[in-house]
N, CA, C and O atoms as CSV, one atom per row, in Angstrom:
chain,resi,resn,atom,element,x,y,z
A,1,MET,N,N,-32.742,48.088,41.191
A,1,MET,CA,C,-33.195,48.648,42.435
A,1,MET,C,C,-34.651,49.081,42.273
A,1,MET,O,O,-35.066,49.532,41.206
A,2,LYS,N,N,-35.409,48.936,43.348
A,2,LYS,CA,C,-36.820,49.311,43.368
A,2,LYS,C,C,-37.000,50.428,44.385
A,2,LYS,O,O,-36.581,50.302,45.536
A,3,ILE,N,N,-37.630,51.528,43.954
A,3,ILE,CA,C,-37.923,52.641,44.843
A,3,ILE,C,C,-39.434,52.757,44.965
A,3,ILE,O,O,-40.140,52.787,43.958
A,4,ILE,N,N,-39.930,52.823,46.194
A,4,ILE,CA,C,-41.367,52.881,46.454
A,4,ILE,C,C,-41.689,54.233,47.074
A,4,ILE,O,O,-41.050,54.648,48.041
A,5,ALA,N,N,-42.684,54.919,46.512
A,5,ALA,CA,C,-43.090,56.237,47.018
A,5,ALA,C,C,-44.524,56.171,47.520
A,5,ALA,O,O,-45.389,55.553,46.901
A,6,PHE,N,N,-44.756,56.820,48.651
A,6,PHE,CA,C,-46.089,56.899,49.249
A,6,PHE,C,C,-46.470,58.361,49.402
A,6,PHE,O,O,-45.685,59.151,49.927
A,7,GLU,N,N,-47.650,58.731,48.955
A,7,GLU,CA,C,-48.242,60.027,49.279
A,7,GLU,C,C,-49.307,59.701,50.321
A,7,GLU,O,O,-50.356,59.142,50.001
A,8,VAL,N,N,-49.026,60.054,51.547
A,8,VAL,CA,C,-49.853,59.597,52.666
A,8,VAL,C,C,-50.934,60.618,53.021
A,8,VAL,O,O,-50.665,61.812,53.159
A,9,HIS,N,N,-52.156,60.123,53.164
A,9,HIS,CA,C,-53.311,60.912,53.586
A,9,HIS,C,C,-53.822,60.306,54.899
A,9,HIS,O,O,-53.179,59.414,55.451
A,10,ARG,N,N,-54.942,60.766,55.394
A,10,ARG,CA,C,-55.459,60.258,56.667
A,10,ARG,C,C,-55.842,58.781,56.619
A,10,ARG,O,O,-55.518,58.030,57.539
A,11,THR,N,N,-56.523,58.362,55.567
A,11,THR,CA,C,-57.066,57.003,55.528
A,11,THR,C,C,-56.457,56.130,54.440
A,11,THR,O,O,-56.735,54.932,54.394
A,12,PHE,N,N,-55.637,56.696,53.568
A,12,PHE,CA,C,-55.039,55.923,52.489
A,12,PHE,C,C,-53.706,56.533,52.084
A,12,PHE,O,O,-53.379,57.663,52.444
A,13,ALA,N,N,-52.948,55.749,51.323
A,13,ALA,CA,C,-51.708,56.235,50.716
A,13,ALA,C,C,-51.772,55.908,49.228
A,13,ALA,O,O,-52.210,54.823,48.846
A,14,GLN,N,N,-51.342,56.828,48.405
A,14,GLN,CA,C,-51.214,56.584,46.971
A,14,GLN,C,C,-49.799,56.055,46.772
A,14,GLN,O,O,-48.838,56.644,47.266
A,15,VAL,N,N,-49.671,54.950,46.054
A,15,VAL,CA,C,-48.376,54.262,45.959
A,15,VAL,C,C,-47.890,54.244,44.513
A,15,VAL,O,O,-48.660,53.981,43.589
A,16,ALA,N,N,-46.597,54.529,44.332
A,16,ALA,CA,C,-45.945,54.422,43.030
A,16,ALA,C,C,-44.621,53.694,43.220
A,16,ALA,O,O,-43.993,53.781,44.275
A,17,VAL,N,N,-44.206,52.972,42.177
A,17,VAL,CA,C,-42.957,52.212,42.233
A,17,VAL,C,C,-42.102,52.594,41.029
A,17,VAL,O,O,-42.583,52.605,39.896
A,18,LEU,N,N,-40.839,52.906,41.279
A,18,LEU,CA,C,-39.868,53.163,40.225
A,18,LEU,C,C,-38.943,51.965,40.166
A,18,LEU,O,O,-38.249,51.661,41.136
A,19,GLU,N,N,-38.931,51.279,39.024
A,19,GLU,CA,C,-38.091,50.093,38.866
A,19,GLU,C,C,-37.612,50.012,37.423
A,19,GLU,O,O,-38.402,50.123,36.485
A,20,ASN,N,N,-36.329,49.822,37.264
A,20,ASN,CA,C,-35.719,49.732,35.933
A,20,ASN,C,C,-36.062,50.938,35.069
A,20,ASN,O,O,-36.300,50.800,33.869
A,21,GLY,N,N,-36.088,52.123,35.681
A,21,GLY,CA,C,-36.337,53.350,34.942
A,21,GLY,C,C,-37.789,53.601,34.577
A,21,GLY,O,O,-38.081,54.571,33.878
A,22,LYS,N,N,-38.701,52.763,35.024
A,22,LYS,CA,C,-40.124,52.927,34.705
A,22,LYS,C,C,-40.932,53.126,35.977
A,22,LYS,O,O,-40.711,52.452,36.983
A,23,ILE,N,N,-41.877,54.068,35.918
A,23,ILE,CA,C,-42.752,54.335,37.053
A,23,ILE,C,C,-44.052,53.567,36.867
A,23,ILE,O,O,-44.665,53.591,35.800
A,24,ARG,N,N,-44.452,52.888,37.929
A,24,ARG,CA,C,-45.678,52.085,37.913
A,24,ARG,C,C,-46.599,52.578,39.025
A,24,ARG,O,O,-46.190,52.660,40.183
A,25,ASP,N,N,-47.843,52.906,38.672
A,25,ASP,CA,C,-48.832,53.328,39.660
A,25,ASP,C,C,-49.405,52.082,40.320
A,25,ASP,O,O,-49.987,51.234,39.644
A,26,GLU,N,N,-49.247,51.967,41.629
A,26,GLU,CA,C,-49.763,50.813,42.375
A,26,GLU,C,C,-51.133,51.102,42.984
A,26,GLU,O,O,-51.713,50.237,43.640
A,27,GLY,N,N,-51.651,52.304,42.772
A,27,GLY,CA,C,-52.982,52.641,43.262
A,27,GLY,C,C,-53.003,53.043,44.722
A,27,GLY,O,O,-51.979,53.400,45.305
A,28,ARG,N,N,-54.194,52.979,45.301
A,28,ARG,CA,C,-54.389,53.380,46.695
A,28,ARG,C,C,-54.235,52.190,47.625
A,28,ARG,O,O,-54.603,51.059,47.305
A,29,LEU,N,N,-53.684,52.488,48.776
A,29,LEU,CA,C,-53.515,51.492,49.827
A,29,LEU,C,C,-54.214,52.028,51.071
A,29,LEU,O,O,-53.815,53.057,51.615
A,30,GLU,N,N,-55.257,51.333,51.520
A,30,GLU,CA,C,-55.938,51.750,52.742
A,30,GLU,C,C,-54.976,51.605,53.914
A,30,GLU,O,O,-54.253,50.614,54.020
A,31,LEU,N,N,-54.975,52.590,54.781
A,31,LEU,CA,C,-54.069,52.566,55.930
A,31,LEU,C,C,-54.703,51.781,57.081
A,31,LEU,O,O,-55.014,52.317,58.145
A,32,VAL,N,N,-54.874,50.505,56.814
A,32,VAL,CA,C,-55.400,49.534,57.767
A,32,VAL,C,C,-54.321,48.460,57.887
A,32,VAL,O,O,-53.763,48.024,56.881
A,33,ARG,N,N,-54.032,48.042,59.092
A,33,ARG,CA,C,-52.915,47.123,59.344
A,33,ARG,C,C,-52.888,45.934,58.379
A,33,ARG,O,O,-51.846,45.641,57.794
A,34,GLY,N,N,-54.006,45.257,58.210
A,34,GLY,CA,C,-54.053,44.083,57.343
A,34,GLY,C,C,-53.702,44.395,55.898
A,34,GLY,O,O,-53.017,43.608,55.245
A,35,HIS,N,N,-54.161,45.528,55.391
A,35,HIS,CA,C,-53.872,45.911,54.009
A,35,HIS,C,C,-52.391,46.243,53.832
A,35,HIS,O,O,-51.777,45.904,52.820
A,36,ILE,N,N,-51.838,46.910,54.832
A,36,ILE,CA,C,-50.416,47.259,54.768
A,36,ILE,C,C,-49.551,46.000,54.800
A,36,ILE,O,O,-48.567,45.906,54.066
A,37,LEU,N,N,-49.906,45.041,55.638
A,37,LEU,CA,C,-49.143,43.796,55.711
A,37,LEU,C,C,-49.221,43.016,54.395
A,37,LEU,O,O,-48.216,42.465,53.946
A,38,LYS,N,N,-50.396,42.966,53.776
A,38,LYS,CA,C,-50.531,42.279,52.480
A,38,LYS,C,C,-49.677,42.957,51.420
A,38,LYS,O,O,-49.043,42.281,50.611
A,39,PHE,N,N,-49.655,44.290,51.417
A,39,PHE,CA,C,-48.834,45.027,50.466
A,39,PHE,C,C,-47.362,44.696,50.685
A,39,PHE,O,O,-46.628,44.462,49.725
A,40,ALA,N,N,-46.928,44.673,51.942
A,40,ALA,CA,C,-45.532,44.356,52.255
A,40,ALA,C,C,-45.166,42.938,51.814
A,40,ALA,O,O,-44.067,42.708,51.310
A,41,GLU,N,N,-46.076,41.997,52.000
A,41,GLU,CA,C,-45.825,40.615,51.559
A,41,GLU,C,C,-45.647,40.551,50.054
A,41,GLU,O,O,-44.799,39.807,49.561
A,42,ARG,N,N,-46.439,41.325,49.315
A,42,ARG,CA,C,-46.294,41.375,47.855
A,42,ARG,C,C,-44.924,41.867,47.457
A,42,ARG,O,O,-44.339,41.376,46.491
A,43,LEU,N,N,-44.400,42.846,48.201
A,43,LEU,CA,C,-43.069,43.396,47.882
A,43,LEU,C,C,-41.979,42.365,48.116
A,43,LEU,O,O,-40.975,42.352,47.405
A,44,LEU,N,N,-42.166,41.501,49.106
A,44,LEU,CA,C,-41.141,40.528,49.462
A,44,LEU,C,C,-41.197,39.257,48.609
A,44,LEU,O,O,-40.211,38.525,48.527
A,45,SER,N,N,-42.353,38.989,47.970
A,45,SER,CA,C,-42.481,37.756,47.199
A,45,SER,C,C,-41.735,37.866,45.872
A,45,SER,O,O,-41.724,38.927,45.248
A,46,PRO,N,N,-41.110,36.767,45.444
A,46,PRO,CA,C,-40.409,36.770,44.148
A,46,PRO,C,C,-41.413,36.850,43.004
A,46,PRO,O,O,-42.544,36.377,43.117
A,47,LEU,N,N,-40.983,37.455,41.905
A,47,LEU,CA,C,-41.880,37.597,40.745
A,47,LEU,C,C,-41.955,36.349,39.939
A,47,LEU,O,O,-42.665,36.305,38.934
């Protein structure tokens, strides 16, 4: 299971992912529609 956490600010969100017992820092995500859609596509793509 993959758990995604967002710390949301006005213009960006700090993103972390918990998967297989390990936390991974995904960095900042600008809160702009195109950036959010690209991030979502990455989550849906197979590794």
